[in-house]
A tleap script that builds the chain and sets N, CA, C and O, in Angstrom:
source leaprc.protein.ff14SB
mol = sequence {
  NMET SER VAL SER SER LYS GLY LYS ARG ARG
  ILE ILE VAL GLU GLY GLN THR TYR PHE TRP
  ASN VAL ALA LEU ASP ASP GLU SER ASP TYR
  TYR LEU LEU ASN ILE VAL SER ASP ASP LYS
  THR LEU VAL LEU SER CYS PRO LEU LYS ALA
  ARG ILE PRO TYR LEU ILE SER LYS GLY ARG
  VAL PHE GLN THR ARG GLU MET GLN GLY LYS
  TRP GLY TRP LYS ARG PHE ALA LEU PRO PHE
  ASP VAL PRO ASP THR VAL THR PRO LYS PHE
  VAL GLU GLN LEU VAL VAL TRP SER ALA HIE
  ASP ARG ASN ALA ILE GLN ILE HIE ASP ALA
  ILE GLU VAL PRO CVAL
}
set mol.1.N position { 193.953 114.865 61.908 }
set mol.1.CA position { 195.261 114.329 62.174 }
set mol.1.C position { 195.128 112.816 62.345 }
set mol.1.O position { 194.250 112.344 63.067 }
set mol.2.N position { 195.982 112.074 61.693 }
set mol.2.CA position { 195.914 110.612 61.762 }
set mol.2.C position { 196.655 110.086 62.991 }
set mol.2.O position { 197.346 110.828 63.690 }
set mol.3.N position { 196.495 108.817 63.224 }
set mol.3.CA position { 197.081 108.141 64.376 }
set mol.3.C position { 198.542 107.789 64.093 }
set mol.3.O position { 198.882 107.396 62.978 }
set mol.4.N position { 199.397 107.928 65.094 }
set mol.4.CA position { 200.784 107.483 64.962 }
set mol.4.C position { 200.799 105.971 64.887 }
set mol.4.O position { 200.177 105.297 65.708 }
set mol.5.N position { 201.504 105.438 63.910 }
set mol.5.CA position { 201.551 103.983 63.738 }
set mol.5.C position { 202.803 103.362 64.364 }
set mol.5.O position { 202.996 102.149 64.283 }
set mol.6.N position { 203.637 104.167 64.973 }
set mol.6.CA position { 204.868 103.651 65.564 }
set mol.6.C position { 204.546 102.661 66.685 }
set mol.6.O position { 203.825 102.990 67.628 }
set mol.7.N position { 205.088 101.448 66.572 }
set mol.7.CA position { 204.875 100.421 67.576 }
set mol.7.C position { 203.514 99.761 67.515 }
set mol.7.O position { 203.146 99.020 68.426 }
set mol.8.N position { 202.755 100.018 66.452 }
set mol.8.CA position { 201.416 99.460 66.317 }
set mol.8.C position { 201.305 98.646 65.037 }
set mol.8.O position { 202.027 98.877 64.067 }
set mol.9.N position { 200.392 97.696 65.055 }
set mol.9.CA position { 200.098 96.919 63.855 }
set mol.9.C position { 198.889 97.536 63.182 }
set mol.9.O position { 198.026 98.119 63.839 }
set mol.10.N position { 198.835 97.405 61.871 }
set mol.10.CA position { 197.731 97.960 61.086 }
set mol.10.C position { 196.832 96.821 60.625 }
set mol.10.O position { 197.303 95.744 60.260 }
set mol.11.N position { 195.529 97.081 60.648 }
set mol.11.CA position { 194.558 96.135 60.132 }
set mol.11.C position { 193.469 96.925 59.411 }
set mol.11.O position { 193.067 97.997 59.863 }
set mol.12.N position { 193.003 96.397 58.308 }
set mol.12.CA position { 191.918 97.029 57.566 }
set mol.12.C position { 190.701 96.131 57.708 }
set mol.12.O position { 190.734 94.953 57.353 }
set mol.13.N position { 189.622 96.710 58.233 }
set mol.13.CA position { 188.376 95.984 58.440 }
set mol.13.C position { 187.278 96.740 57.704 }
set mol.13.O position { 186.992 97.899 58.005 }
set mol.14.N position { 186.672 96.067 56.738 }
set mol.14.CA position { 185.586 96.645 55.949 }
set mol.14.C position { 185.958 98.017 55.377 }
set mol.14.O position { 185.151 98.947 55.388 }
set mol.15.N position { 187.183 98.123 54.880 }
set mol.15.CA position { 187.637 99.333 54.214 }
set mol.15.C position { 188.157 100.426 55.134 }
set mol.15.O position { 188.651 101.443 54.645 }
set mol.16.N position { 188.066 100.255 56.435 }
set mol.16.CA position { 188.530 101.252 57.407 }
set mol.16.C position { 189.848 100.777 58.019 }
set mol.16.O position { 189.993 99.596 58.334 }
set mol.17.N position { 190.790 101.673 58.186 }
set mol.17.CA position { 192.089 101.341 58.761 }
set mol.17.C position { 192.062 101.542 60.276 }
set mol.17.O position { 191.570 102.552 60.778 }
set mol.18.N position { 192.604 100.557 60.986 }
set mol.18.CA position { 192.729 100.597 62.441 }
set mol.18.C position { 194.165 100.253 62.807 }
set mol.18.O position { 194.855 99.544 62.074 }
set mol.19.N position { 194.600 100.763 63.947 }
set mol.19.CA position { 195.918 100.429 64.475 }
set mol.19.C position { 195.718 99.795 65.843 }
set mol.19.O position { 194.855 100.211 66.616 }
set mol.20.N position { 196.540 98.768 66.134 }
set mol.20.CA position { 196.380 98.072 67.398 }
set mol.20.C position { 197.720 97.665 67.976 }
set mol.20.O position { 198.703 97.488 67.256 }
set mol.21.N position { 197.740 97.523 69.286 }
set mol.21.CA position { 198.917 97.024 69.990 }
set mol.21.C position { 198.495 96.457 71.339 }
set mol.21.O position { 197.395 96.725 71.820 }
set mol.22.N position { 199.366 95.684 71.933 }
set mol.22.CA position { 199.179 95.173 73.285 }
set mol.22.C position { 200.255 95.822 74.136 }
set mol.22.O position { 201.439 95.774 73.803 }
set mol.23.N position { 199.833 96.428 75.237 }
set mol.23.CA position { 200.789 97.137 76.090 }
set mol.23.C position { 200.381 97.011 77.548 }
set mol.23.O position { 199.206 96.831 77.871 }
set mol.24.N position { 201.369 97.109 78.414 }
set mol.24.CA position { 201.117 97.107 79.847 }
set mol.24.C position { 200.364 98.382 80.211 }
set mol.24.O position { 200.734 99.474 79.782 }
set mol.25.N position { 199.311 98.235 81.002 }
set mol.25.CA position { 198.522 99.389 81.438 }
set mol.25.C position { 199.390 100.288 82.312 }
set mol.25.O position { 200.141 99.795 83.154 }
set mol.26.N position { 199.292 101.593 82.122 }
set mol.26.CA position { 200.100 102.543 82.888 }
set mol.26.C position { 199.756 102.564 84.371 }
set mol.26.O position { 200.591 102.926 85.201 }
set mol.27.N position { 198.524 102.175 84.706 }
set mol.27.CA position { 198.070 102.313 86.085 }
set mol.27.C position { 197.847 100.985 86.804 }
set mol.27.O position { 197.327 100.972 87.920 }
set mol.28.N position { 198.232 99.868 86.184 }
set mol.28.CA position { 198.021 98.576 86.837 }
set mol.28.C position { 199.059 97.571 86.336 }
set mol.28.O position { 199.982 97.921 85.600 }
set mol.29.N position { 198.887 96.323 86.751 }
set mol.29.CA position { 199.840 95.273 86.384 }
set mol.29.C position { 199.335 94.365 85.282 }
set mol.29.O position { 199.847 93.256 85.132 }
set mol.30.N position { 198.367 94.785 84.517 }
set mol.30.CA position { 197.846 93.919 83.471 }
set mol.30.C position { 197.985 94.565 82.095 }
set mol.30.O position { 198.231 95.764 81.967 }
set mol.31.N position { 197.820 93.734 81.079 }
set mol.31.CA position { 197.982 94.172 79.700 }
set mol.31.C position { 196.644 94.526 79.069 }
set mol.31.O position { 195.607 93.959 79.410 }
set mol.32.N position { 196.692 95.478 78.142 }
set mol.32.CA position { 195.521 95.917 77.398 }
set mol.32.C position { 195.764 95.755 75.905 }
set mol.32.O position { 196.860 96.016 75.410 }
set mol.33.N position { 194.738 95.324 75.199 }
set mol.33.CA position { 194.726 95.401 73.742 }
set mol.33.C position { 194.117 96.747 73.415 }
set mol.33.O position { 192.974 97.014 73.787 }
set mol.34.N position { 194.857 97.600 72.727 }
set mol.34.CA position { 194.388 98.932 72.353 }
set mol.34.C position { 194.145 98.969 70.853 }
set mol.34.O position { 194.981 98.517 70.070 }
set mol.35.N position { 192.998 99.509 70.457 }
set mol.35.CA position { 192.626 99.619 69.049 }
set mol.35.C position { 192.116 101.035 68.805 }
set mol.35.O position { 191.322 101.554 69.589 }
set mol.36.N position { 192.571 101.661 67.721 }
set mol.36.CA position { 192.090 102.992 67.384 }
set mol.36.C position { 191.914 103.088 65.869 }
set mol.36.O position { 192.765 102.636 65.103 }
set mol.37.N position { 190.798 103.682 65.451 }
set mol.37.CA position { 190.583 103.888 64.020 }
set mol.37.C position { 191.460 105.039 63.550 }
set mol.37.O position { 191.841 105.906 64.337 }
set mol.38.N position { 191.773 105.039 62.267 }
set mol.38.CA position { 192.646 106.063 61.698 }
set mol.38.C position { 192.075 107.467 61.915 }
set mol.38.O position { 192.830 108.425 62.079 }
set mol.39.N position { 190.741 107.591 61.915 }
set mol.39.CA position { 190.121 108.905 62.124 }
set mol.39.C position { 189.824 109.185 63.596 }
set mol.39.O position { 189.241 110.220 63.921 }
set mol.40.N position { 190.216 108.278 64.482 }
set mol.40.CA position { 190.107 108.401 65.940 }
set mol.40.C position { 188.671 108.432 66.463 }
set mol.40.O position { 188.453 108.856 67.597 }
set mol.41.N position { 187.697 108.001 65.684 }
set mol.41.CA position { 186.330 107.976 66.195 }
set mol.41.C position { 186.077 106.750 67.055 }
set mol.41.O position { 185.314 106.817 68.018 }
set mol.42.N position { 186.711 105.625 66.719 }
set mol.42.CA position { 186.577 104.399 67.501 }
set mol.42.C position { 187.883 104.177 68.245 }
set mol.42.O position { 188.925 103.957 67.628 }
set mol.43.N position { 187.828 104.234 69.575 }
set mol.43.CA position { 189.007 104.036 70.417 }
set mol.43.C position { 188.624 103.002 71.472 }
set mol.43.O position { 187.706 103.225 72.262 }
set mol.44.N position { 189.330 101.871 71.482 }
set mol.44.CA position { 188.972 100.754 72.343 }
set mol.44.C position { 190.173 100.259 73.142 }
set mol.44.O position { 191.315 100.331 72.688 }
set mol.45.N position { 189.893 99.759 74.332 }
set mol.45.CA position { 190.879 99.036 75.129 }
set mol.45.C position { 190.194 97.795 75.672 }
set mol.45.O position { 189.065 97.855 76.160 }
set mol.46.N position { 190.886 96.677 75.581 }
set mol.46.CA position { 190.340 95.409 76.065 }
set mol.46.C position { 191.334 94.804 77.048 }
set mol.46.O position { 192.410 94.368 76.640 }
set mol.47.N position { 190.994 94.770 78.347 }
set mol.47.CA position { 191.881 94.138 79.314 }
set mol.47.C position { 192.028 92.650 79.011 }
set mol.47.O position { 191.039 91.959 78.764 }
set mol.48.N position { 193.247 92.170 79.032 }
set mol.48.CA position { 193.504 90.765 78.786 }
set mol.48.C position { 193.488 90.009 80.109 }
set mol.48.O position { 193.923 90.535 81.133 }
set mol.49.N position { 192.999 88.805 80.090 }
set mol.49.CA position { 192.925 87.923 81.260 }
set mol.49.C position { 192.021 88.473 82.351 }
set mol.49.O position { 192.249 88.206 83.531 }
set mol.50.N position { 191.003 89.232 81.981 }
set mol.50.CA position { 190.025 89.705 82.952 }
set mol.50.C position { 189.123 88.543 83.355 }
set mol.50.O position { 188.840 87.658 82.548 }
set mol.51.N position { 188.680 88.553 84.589 }
set mol.51.CA position { 187.796 87.497 85.077 }
set mol.51.C position { 186.512 87.456 84.251 }
set mol.51.O position { 186.031 86.380 83.897 }
set mol.52.N position { 185.965 88.616 83.950 }
set mol.52.CA position { 184.792 88.754 83.083 }
set mol.52.C position { 185.242 89.568 81.872 }
set mol.52.O position { 185.725 90.688 82.041 }
set mol.53.N position { 185.096 89.031 80.638 }
set mol.53.CA position { 185.574 89.770 79.469 }
set mol.53.C position { 184.762 91.053 79.230 }
set mol.53.O position { 183.531 91.036 79.190 }
set mol.54.N position { 185.489 92.154 79.074 }
set mol.54.CA position { 184.824 93.424 78.801 }
set mol.54.C position { 185.725 94.303 77.943 }
set mol.54.O position { 186.908 94.021 77.751 }
set mol.55.N position { 185.130 95.370 77.438 }
set mol.55.CA position { 185.800 96.307 76.538 }
set mol.55.C position { 185.561 97.713 77.056 }
set mol.55.O position { 184.489 98.007 77.585 }
set mol.56.N position { 186.540 98.575 76.910 }
set mol.56.CA position { 186.397 99.979 77.286 }
set mol.56.C position { 186.355 100.792 76.000 }
set mol.56.O position { 187.276 100.731 75.185 }
set mol.57.N position { 185.283 101.551 75.826 }
set mol.57.CA position { 185.168 102.442 74.675 }
set mol.57.C position { 185.544 103.850 75.120 }
set mol.57.O position { 184.991 104.381 76.083 }
set mol.58.N position { 186.500 104.447 74.400 }
set mol.58.CA position { 186.970 105.792 74.746 }
set mol.58.C position { 186.736 106.776 73.610 }
set mol.58.O position { 187.168 107.926 73.686 }
set mol.59.N position { 186.061 106.337 72.567 }
set mol.59.CA position { 185.884 107.172 71.382 }
set mol.59.C position { 184.550 107.884 71.325 }
set mol.59.O position { 183.755 107.824 72.263 }
set mol.60.N position { 184.317 108.555 70.217 }
set mol.60.CA position { 183.077 109.304 70.015 }
set mol.60.C position { 181.944 108.430 69.515 }
set mol.60.O position { 180.774 108.790 69.647 }
set mol.61.N position { 182.287 107.270 68.935 }
set mol.61.CA position { 181.276 106.390 68.359 }
set mol.61.C position { 181.479 104.981 68.904 }
set mol.61.O position { 182.607 104.514 69.062 }
set mol.62.N position { 180.345 104.308 69.192 }
set mol.62.CA position { 180.402 102.913 69.602 }
set mol.62.C position { 179.125 102.245 69.120 }
set mol.62.O position { 178.027 102.738 69.380 }
set mol.63.N position { 179.258 101.143 68.430 }
set mol.63.CA position { 178.143 100.379 67.860 }
set mol.63.C position { 177.175 101.296 67.106 }
set mol.63.O position { 175.977 101.326 67.388 }
set mol.64.N position { 177.707 102.020 66.169 }
set mol.64.CA position { 176.999 102.906 65.227 }
set mol.64.C position { 176.322 104.100 65.886 }
set mol.64.O position { 175.590 104.826 65.214 }
set mol.65.N position { 176.539 104.326 67.170 }
set mol.65.CA position { 175.891 105.447 67.857 }
set mol.65.C position { 176.928 106.436 68.368 }
set mol.65.O position { 178.004 106.055 68.831 }
set mol.66.N position { 176.581 107.702 68.274 }
set mol.66.CA position { 177.411 108.728 68.895 }
set mol.66.C position { 177.281 108.582 70.400 }
set mol.66.O position { 176.179 108.405 70.919 }
set mol.67.N position { 178.391 108.654 71.095 }
set mol.67.CA position { 178.354 108.566 72.553 }
set mol.67.C position { 177.809 109.896 73.089 }
set mol.67.O position { 178.271 110.968 72.698 }
set mol.68.N position { 176.843 109.812 73.970 }
set mol.68.CA position { 176.177 111.000 74.505 }
set mol.68.C position { 176.950 111.558 75.697 }
set mol.68.O position { 177.593 110.818 76.441 }
set mol.69.N position { 176.874 112.862 75.861 }
set mol.69.CA position { 177.505 113.505 77.011 }
set mol.69.C position { 179.004 113.314 77.000 }
set mol.69.O position { 179.646 113.370 75.952 }
set mol.70.N position { 179.551 113.090 78.173 }
set mol.70.CA position { 180.977 112.833 78.302 }
set mol.70.C position { 181.235 111.436 77.767 }
set mol.70.O position { 180.842 110.454 78.397 }
set mol.71.N position { 181.891 111.325 76.608 }
set mol.71.CA position { 181.946 110.059 75.893 }
set mol.71.C position { 183.128 109.184 76.228 }
set mol.71.O position { 183.310 108.159 75.570 }
set mol.72.N position { 183.930 109.515 77.191 }
set mol.72.CA position { 185.093 108.684 77.477 }
set mol.72.C position { 184.840 107.583 78.482 }
set mol.72.O position { 184.004 107.724 79.374 }
set mol.73.N position { 185.559 106.492 78.338 }
set mol.73.CA position { 185.654 105.420 79.320 }
set mol.73.C position { 184.319 104.794 79.713 }
set mol.73.O position { 183.911 104.864 80.872 }
set mol.74.N position { 183.663 104.200 78.772 }
set mol.74.CA position { 182.463 103.412 79.069 }
set mol.74.C position { 182.812 101.946 78.883 }
set mol.74.O position { 183.434 101.565 77.891 }
set mol.75.N position { 182.408 101.131 79.842 }
set mol.75.CA position { 182.717 99.701 79.812 }
set mol.75.C position { 181.514 98.913 79.321 }
set mol.75.O position { 180.374 99.194 79.688 }
set mol.76.N position { 181.794 97.908 78.474 }
set mol.76.CA position { 180.745 97.061 77.926 }
set mol.76.C position { 181.164 95.603 78.041 }
set mol.76.O position { 182.307 95.252 77.749 }
set mol.77.N position { 180.222 94.748 78.474 }
set mol.77.CA position { 180.480 93.310 78.561 }
set mol.77.C position { 180.641 92.756 77.150 }
set mol.77.O position { 179.893 93.120 76.243 }
set mol.78.N position { 181.609 91.887 76.973 }
set mol.78.CA position { 181.810 91.246 75.675 }
set mol.78.C position { 180.953 89.980 75.595 }
set mol.78.O position { 180.863 89.242 76.576 }
set mol.79.N position { 180.326 89.717 74.455 }
set mol.79.CA position { 179.515 88.507 74.301 }
set mol.79.C position { 180.351 87.290 73.898 }
set mol.79.O position { 179.800 86.248 73.541 }
set mol.80.N position { 181.675 87.419 73.954 }
set mol.80.CA position { 182.586 86.328 73.592 }
set mol.80.C position { 183.827 86.442 74.470 }
set mol.80.O position { 184.091 87.491 75.057 }
set mol.81.N position { 184.573 85.366 74.551 }
set mol.81.CA position { 185.780 85.329 75.386 }
set mol.81.C position { 186.957 86.012 74.706 }
set mol.81.O position { 187.015 86.126 73.481 }
set mol.82.N position { 187.889 86.460 75.531 }
set mol.82.CA position { 189.143 87.026 75.056 }
set mol.82.C position { 190.165 85.888 75.037 }
set mol.82.O position { 190.380 85.246 76.065 }
set mol.83.N position { 190.798 85.626 73.892 }
set mol.83.CA position { 191.757 84.517 73.823 }
set mol.83.C position { 193.038 84.830 74.599 }
set mol.83.O position { 193.324 85.983 74.921 }
set mol.84.N position { 193.794 83.778 74.888 }
set mol.84.CA position { 195.072 83.964 75.580 }
set mol.84.C position { 196.085 84.692 74.711 }
set mol.84.O position { 196.920 85.440 75.219 }
set mol.85.N position { 196.013 84.475 73.405 }
set mol.85.CA position { 196.913 85.123 72.454 }
set mol.85.C position { 196.100 86.013 71.522 }
set mol.85.O position { 195.144 85.560 70.892 }
set mol.86.N position { 196.485 87.281 71.441 }
set mol.86.CA position { 195.773 88.218 70.570 }
set mol.86.C position { 196.221 87.990 69.134 }
set mol.86.O position { 197.416 87.970 68.842 }
set mol.87.N position { 195.253 87.819 68.243 }
set mol.87.CA position { 195.519 87.609 66.824 }
set mol.87.C position { 194.796 88.668 66.009 }
set mol.87.O position { 193.856 89.290 66.505 }
set mol.88.N position { 195.217 88.886 64.768 }
set mol.88.CA position { 194.474 89.812 63.913 }
set mol.88.C position { 193.000 89.421 63.758 }
set mol.88.O position { 192.136 90.291 63.644 }
set mol.89.N position { 192.713 88.123 63.754 }
set mol.89.CA position { 191.322 87.674 63.644 }
set mol.89.C position { 190.500 88.150 64.850 }
set mol.89.O position { 189.359 88.581 64.687 }
set mol.90.N position { 191.070 88.075 66.049 }
set mol.90.CA position { 190.367 88.559 67.236 }
set mol.90.C position { 190.206 90.079 67.187 }
set mol.90.O position { 189.147 90.597 67.541 }
set mol.91.N position { 191.238 90.796 66.754 }
set mol.91.CA position { 191.147 92.257 66.626 }
set mol.91.C position { 190.007 92.610 65.668 }
set mol.91.O position { 189.211 93.506 65.949 }
set mol.92.N position { 189.931 91.915 64.552 }
set mol.92.CA position { 188.845 92.152 63.591 }
set mol.92.C position { 187.490 91.876 64.233 }
set mol.92.O position { 186.549 92.645 64.034 }
set mol.93.N position { 187.374 90.789 65.002 }
set mol.93.CA position { 186.121 90.456 65.668 }
set mol.93.C position { 185.691 91.586 66.615 }
set mol.93.O position { 184.518 91.960 66.634 }
set mol.94.N position { 186.624 92.125 67.395 }
set mol.94.CA position { 186.312 93.242 68.287 }
set mol.94.C position { 185.872 94.477 67.520 }
set mol.94.O position { 184.908 95.141 67.901 }
set mol.95.N position { 186.579 94.783 66.440 }
set mol.95.CA position { 186.248 95.963 65.647 }
set mol.95.C position { 184.850 95.829 65.042 }
set mol.95.O position { 184.051 96.761 65.122 }
set mol.96.N position { 184.554 94.690 64.446 }
set mol.96.CA position { 183.235 94.494 63.830 }
set mol.96.C position { 182.144 94.609 64.887 }
set mol.96.O position { 181.139 95.284 64.665 }
set mol.97.N position { 182.327 93.958 66.035 }
set mol.97.CA position { 181.330 94.026 67.102 }
set mol.97.C position { 181.172 95.464 67.609 }
set mol.97.O position { 180.051 95.921 67.831 }
set mol.98.N position { 182.276 96.170 67.790 }
set mol.98.CA position { 182.240 97.534 68.336 }
set mol.98.C position { 181.719 98.570 67.351 }
set mol.98.O position { 181.141 99.579 67.754 }
set mol.99.N position { 181.921 98.326 66.073 }
set mol.99.CA position { 181.534 99.318 65.070 }
set mol.99.C position { 180.142 99.080 64.500 }
set mol.99.O position { 179.481 100.033 64.089 }
set mol.100.N position { 179.680 97.831 64.467 }
set mol.100.CA position { 178.453 97.551 63.719 }
set mol.100.C position { 177.312 96.921 64.505 }
set mol.100.O position { 176.145 97.139 64.178 }
set mol.101.N position { 177.629 96.144 65.535 }
set mol.101.CA position { 176.551 95.510 66.299 }
set mol.101.C position { 175.819 96.545 67.145 }
set mol.101.O position { 176.235 97.700 67.231 }
set mol.102.N position { 174.725 96.114 67.767 }
set mol.102.CA position { 173.952 97.020 68.613 }
set mol.102.C position { 173.501 96.325 69.890 }
set mol.102.O position { 172.516 96.741 70.499 }
set mol.103.N position { 174.197 95.284 70.304 }
set mol.103.CA position { 173.754 94.495 71.442 }
set mol.103.C position { 174.606 94.674 72.694 }
set mol.103.O position { 174.562 93.822 73.582 }
set mol.104.N position { 175.364 95.732 72.792 }
set mol.104.CA position { 176.269 95.921 73.929 }
set mol.104.C position { 175.500 96.202 75.211 }
set mol.104.O position { 174.499 96.918 75.215 }
set mol.105.N position { 175.988 95.628 76.287 }
set mol.105.CA position { 175.435 95.870 77.612 }
set mol.105.C position { 176.486 96.634 78.403 }
set mol.105.O position { 177.590 96.141 78.635 }
set mol.106.N position { 176.125 97.848 78.813 }
set mol.106.CA position { 177.077 98.672 79.544 }
set mol.106.C position { 177.232 98.147 80.969 }
set mol.106.O position { 176.260 97.741 81.606 }
set mol.107.N position { 178.462 98.162 81.450 }
set mol.107.CA position { 178.794 97.759 82.808 }
set mol.107.C position { 179.055 99.012 83.606 }
set mol.107.O position { 179.878 99.840 83.216 }
set mol.108.N position { 178.368 99.159 84.713 }
set mol.108.CA position { 178.532 100.380 85.511 }
set mol.108.C position { 179.426 100.200 86.723 }
set mol.108.O position { 179.946 101.177 87.261 }
set mol.109.N position { 179.611 98.950 87.163 }
set mol.109.CA position { 180.449 98.692 88.336 }
set mol.109.C position { 181.855 98.347 87.881 }
set mol.109.O position { 182.076 97.919 86.748 }
set mol.110.N position { 182.792 98.542 88.785 }
set mol.110.CA position { 184.178 98.174 88.495 }
set mol.110.C position { 184.289 96.664 88.384 }
set mol.110.O position { 183.565 95.925 89.052 }
set mol.111.N position { 185.190 96.218 87.546 }
set mol.111.CA position { 185.419 94.796 87.341 }
set mol.111.C position { 186.829 94.465 87.803 }
set mol.111.O position { 187.779 95.176 87.476 }
set mol.112.N position { 186.963 93.387 88.562 }
set mol.112.CA position { 188.288 92.967 89.009 }
set mol.112.C position { 189.045 92.313 87.868 }
set mol.112.O position { 188.489 91.526 87.102 }
set mol.113.N position { 190.298 92.646 87.768 }
set mol.113.CA position { 191.179 92.027 86.792 }
set mol.113.C position { 192.294 91.354 87.563 }
set mol.113.O position { 192.981 92.025 88.333 }
set mol.114.N position { 192.506 90.056 87.392 }
set mol.114.CA position { 193.570 89.396 88.146 }
set mol.114.C position { 194.941 89.895 87.751 }
set mol.114.O position { 195.171 90.285 86.606 }
set mol.115.N position { 195.838 89.880 88.698 }
set mol.115.CA position { 197.206 90.330 88.441 }
set mol.115.C position { 198.063 89.162 88.044 }
set mol.115.O position { 199.254 89.331 87.784 }
savepdb mol mol.pdb
quit
């Protein structure tokens, strides 16, 4: 089953289709950039304006590896800053880093996000 594209923008990165949007988090006062691949294997959320830039992986695959065990909600430090304005170029940068690189450092502690 494919992803609903309603309210989302589409981007094609290296031949794979992804859908993305920016939305207010249901459980807090901050915004998230949400990205999901058409086949739902790569599912990402990136908190905007976080004190320390990080990404949440919620999918089955991250940086070319199958997520082991319970594969939801793993946080990884980003090796680059999150811009004030989300652009397709930044979305592509996140997708390429999340799908192909292998240098992610997992974060195990909670990270504060300013309100």
